[in-house]
N, C-alpha and C positions, 0 to 999 in steps of 0.2 A: 281471432287467434293472434297472439303475439309471443313468439319464442325464438331463441337463437337456434341456428342450424346445429344439428348434432354432428358428431365426427364423420358418420357415413355421408351425410349430405354435404358437409364442408369439403370433403375430399373430392366428391363428384363435381362440385362447383368450381374447384380449383383447376380442373382440366382446362377451363376457359370456355368462351362462347364463340360459336354455337356448340353445344354438346347436348343433342336432343335424342329422343327415342320415339319411335313411331310404329304403328301397325296400320295395315291396309286391308280392308275387307272388300272383296268383290262379290256382289250378290246379283242373282238373277231377278230382275224386276226393279220396281221403283220404291222409294221411301218418301212418305209424307213428311215434308220439312217441318211443319208445325208440330206434329207428333214427336218428331225427333228433337226439336228444341225444348219442348216441355219435358221430354225424358232427360235431357241434360241438366235441367234445373233440379230434377229429382236426384240425379247422380251427385250433384254438388252438395245436396243435403246429406247424402249417405257417406261421401268421402270428403272429409274436411280439407285435405290438401289441394282439392280442386278449386278452393276459394282463396288462394294466397298469392302474394307477390313477394319479392325480396327487397329489403331496404338495408341500409348500413347505418350503424350507430356512430357516435363521435370517435370511436377507436377503429372505424372501418371494419367492424365485424358484421357479417351478414345475419339478418333476422328474417323470419317469415311474419307477415302481417296480413290480415284479412280486411283491414280498414279500406273502404272505398272500392273493393274488388267487385266487379260485376259478373255477368253471366259468361259462360264459355262462348267465345266467338265462333260462328259458323259461316263459312264461305261456300256458296253454292256455285258450281261451274257446270255449264251445259257440256255433256259428253260429246266428243267428236270422233275419237278413234281409240284403239287399244293402247297406243303408246302414251297417251295423254296422262294417264294415272301414274305411271312410273316416273315420268318427268316431274309431276307435281309432288310425288312422294319424296323425291330427292331434293326438290326445292324446299320443302318443309324441313327436312333434316338439316339443310345448310343455311337456314334463315334463323338468326338469333331472336330470342324473345326480347320484347321491349320492356326493360325494367323500369323505365321512366314513366310509363303510362300507368297511372294508379288504378285504372278500371280493368286492366287486362290480367286475368289469371295466367298461370304458367302452363296452359294447355290450350290448344286450338284445334279446330276440326274443319276439314274440307270435304264437301260432298260433290262428287262428279256424277251428275245424274242424267239419265235418259229413261224412257219407258221400259227398255229391254234390260239394260245393265246399269247398276249403280255402284260406285266405289266410294267407300268412306275411309278417310285418312285421319287417324287420331295421332296428333303429335304433342308431346309433352317435354318440358325440360327434364333431362335425365335426373336432375337433383331431386325431383319429387316423384320419380317413377322408375320402377324396374320392369322387366319383362312380364313377370307374373301379375303385376299391378294392371298392366294393360289388358291382359287376358281376363282378369276379374272385372275390369271396367267394361270390356266388350260383353262379357256374360251378363252383367247387371243391365247394360243398355238394352240388350235383346229382351231380357226378362220384363223390364218396365214398358217396352214398346208392345210386347205381346199381351201383357196384363197391366193396362194403365191404372187399375185400381189397387195394384200390389202395394202393401204397406211398406213405407220407407223406414228402415231401421238404421239409424246412423251408426257408423263404426267408430270405435275408439282409436285414439292415436296418442303417442307419447306427449304429455304436457311438458312445460318447461321445467318443472320441478321433479321430473322422473328421469333417472339415469337409464339410458337405452341399453348399456352394457352390463353384463353380470359382474359381480365383484372380482371374479377371476380375471376377466378381460380388462377391467378398469385398472387393475394393478399393473398391467403390461404397458399402459399408455403413459408416455413421459409427461411430466408436469412443467417442463421448461423447453425452450427452443434450442438448447445447447446441442443436443444430440442431432437434431435436424441440420443445423449448420455444419456440424462435423461430417455428416453423410454427404451434404452438398459439396463440400470441399473435396472429399474423396471421389465423388462421381465426376467432378470436373477434371481432376487429375487423370482418372482412368480414361475418360472420354478423349482427353487430349493425347495421351500416349497411344491409345488404340486406333483412333479414327482421324487424328489430325497429324500428329508428329510422324507416324509411320506411313502416312498417305493412303489410308484405307477408306477414304471417303469423308464427306462433310458430316457434321452433326445432323441429326434428324430435324426435319422441318414439318410443322403441322400442315396437313394437306386436307383442306375442306373446300371442295369445289363441287357445285351442283352438277355440272355436266361431266364430272369425272367418276361419279359413283355409278355402279351397275349391279344388276342382280341376275343370277341364273338359277333356275329351279329344276329339280328332278325328284323322282320318288320311287319307292319300291312298291310293287304290286301288293295286293292283300295277301296273296299266297307267300310271296317273298318276305313280307313283314312278319307274318305268323311263323314261318320257318325260322327266321332270324331270332325272334323272341324266344321260341322254343329251344333253340340251340344255346342261347345265352343262359337260359335257366339250367340246361343240362351241364354246361361248362362252369356254372356258378360264377359267371362274370356279368357285371352290370351292363345294361345297354349303353350307358355313357362310355364306359371303358372300352366296349367293343367298337363303338363309332370312333373314338379317339385313336384306337389302334389302327383303324383303316387309313387315318390321315398321318400317322406318326412317322411313316417312312420319309415323307418330305418335310414334316413339321414336328421335330422331336420336342420342341418346347411349345406347350399348349396352355392357354389361359381359358378358364371357364367361369362365368358368373355362377355363384352359389346362393341359393335361397336360404337366408339365415333367420327367417322369421321365428323359428322354434328355438333359436339360440340366444335370443335377446332377453333382457330383464323386464320386458313388458309384453303382454299378450297382444300381438299385432294382428293375428288372424288373417283376414283377407282385405285389410285396409290398403288403400292406395298410398304408395310411398316408395322410397328408395331403401329397401331392406335386402341388399345384395352384397355379398363378399366376393372375393376373387381367389380362385384356386389356380396356382401355376404349377404344372407338373412337367417334368422333363424325363423322357425315357427314349433312348435310341432303339429303333427297331432292329432286332437281330435276325438276319435272313437265314441263319442256320437253325433257327427255331420255327415251330409252326405258328400260324396266326394266333391260335388260342393260347399257346405258351407266352407269346408276346403280350397278349391281352391280360393275362394273369399278372405278369410282371408290371405292366402299366397300372393295373388296378391297385397293386400294393403301393405304388408311388402316389397315385391319386388319393388313396385312403390317408396316407400320411399328410398330404397337403390339406386335408380337411380338418386337421387338428387346430384348436384355437390359436396356438402360437404361430401356425402357418397361415391360417385363413385371415387372421387379423394382423398380419405382418405390416401392412401399410400404416395401420393405426399406431403400431408400435414405433414406427419411424417418424411419422408426420402427424402430430396432434394439432389441435386448434390453437396451440400456443404460438404458432407461426402465422404469418400473414398469407392471404390468398396469393398476393403478388409473388412472394418468395416461393410458395409451393408450386406455382406455375413454372418457375425457373427450373425446379428440380425435375418436373414431370417428364419432359422429353429425354433428358439424360437417363433417368431411371428406366423408362420403358424400353429404350433402344438397347441399353446394356443388358437388361434381364432377358430380352427376347433375341439378342444378337442381331438387331436391326431387321427382324423378320416377325413382327407381331401377328399372331394368329390366335383366333378364339373359336371355341365350339360352344354354342349356346343351346341348351337343352330345355325345352318346355314340357317334355314328357308326354303323357297321355292327355291330350286336350279333351278327348271324349269325357274323361272323368271330371275335368275342371269345369266344363260347360254343360254337364248333364242336368236334366230336369229344369230346363228354362223355357221350354216351349218352342224348341227349334223347328218342330214340325209345322208350327203356325207362322214361322218367319220365312221370308224369301230364301231360296236355296243359296248357301254360301259356296261360291265356286273357288275362291282363292282367299287364303289368309296368310299374310307374312309380315315380318317386322324387320326393323333395322335400327342402327344408331348412327349418329354422325361419324363419318369416317375420318380418322386422323392418323397421321404417321403411316399411311397406306396399310392400315390394318385389314387383314383378310378374315372375314367372319363367316362361320357356317352356323346357321340356325336349323335345328331339326326338331320335329315333333311327330306324334302319331295322331291322326284324325280319321275317323271312319275306317279304322283298321289298315290305313296306309301310312307308311313312314315318309314324311315330306322333308326335303332338304332345300335350303335357300343359301346360295353362295353370294355374299355381299362383298364386293371388292372395288378397287379403284383401277380405272383404265390406264393410269399413269404407270402402274406396276405390272398389271396383268392384261393380256389380250382376251377378248371374248372367246376366241378359238382355244386358247390355252385352258381357260376355265371349263369350257365344254368338254374337252378331252380329259381333263383331270377329274371332273365329276363322273364321267363314264368309267374311268379307271377305278375310282373309289367304290362306285356301285358294284362293279365286277368283283372287287376284293371281298365285299360283304357277301355277295351271292356265292362266290367260290368258297368262302369260309364256312358257310352253312353246309355245303355239299361235301367238304373234306372231312 
């Protein structure tokens, strides 16, 4: 493969390095490493972007190439205690990928093994992967491990001569860098007046420290999950809007990744890659209204944020006509201004049971824990949720620089109570 990065990938790469995405599986029992390594070779045949690295041309534009790229590296570590996996998970998120090594793909795997418990950490450069891609990869991994003779069907991906965007979206994207430079100038002026001149704090600083990232998890019981889903249906409010409403009292500005595979000009299907947009919705919670009235108001705002002109807003501002270096300058100004220096995201993977069904899970060691995260920057607070085995799981990914463990624990308890109370009222 040899192709230039598309606009989605380019924008992700511009965030800077490291900007990684990872999932961790904790399973009961052991995994045969040789079988695991042979499975990864099959996964590279099925998903082309598992075979690439990034190079730059004479104009400093980033390209994907598969030339010289080898197999996915696997590091095996002997398991010693329960805290080891989380430490390694955050170490992977905070470790940049080596673009100079021609043999290394943009994905790596760590296996923390023991006869009783095994943890598998899959870490990829965010530029080649979104959350759903890692779920699809995890599903294919189990499928090939359970059924080694399973036929490998390579999935398609956008070639260099295929426009990823529909004609409607393509018309929105600027053809020159003039607009981006204008936006940058305005952002700098706004930032100076609001955060420097009036003394309301320094401009945001990227914060990526291995020992600063932390995770707290909680879940609703099967009965609580079933009752919540039933009430959402009755109120005609989506689950995502309901969960967002539970957080909106403290975080009125919420960002959420959106799966845009069905909105592109090319059939992506379940290919591994970065096919994600960002919906940003702002709705202040009104205490004079009921929870479900607030949820309906938020859902209306969220629905508008899913229109093409909103969902592809960043592409409308910052196309590939500008350099990565310049785009990185804009990034922190833009994020802190849009989020009012309180970046918060809700990531929804939906019903994992449906995504990973019919893959032979009954023949695979019991999965005890599944969670994911991305490299933390600008002290972003991220909530990942999904439903698995009829239980709704929540993972709070945060930085200890900004939040204490006790604060997060109490906040999680508050949010869970709001959801349970909303069902009962």
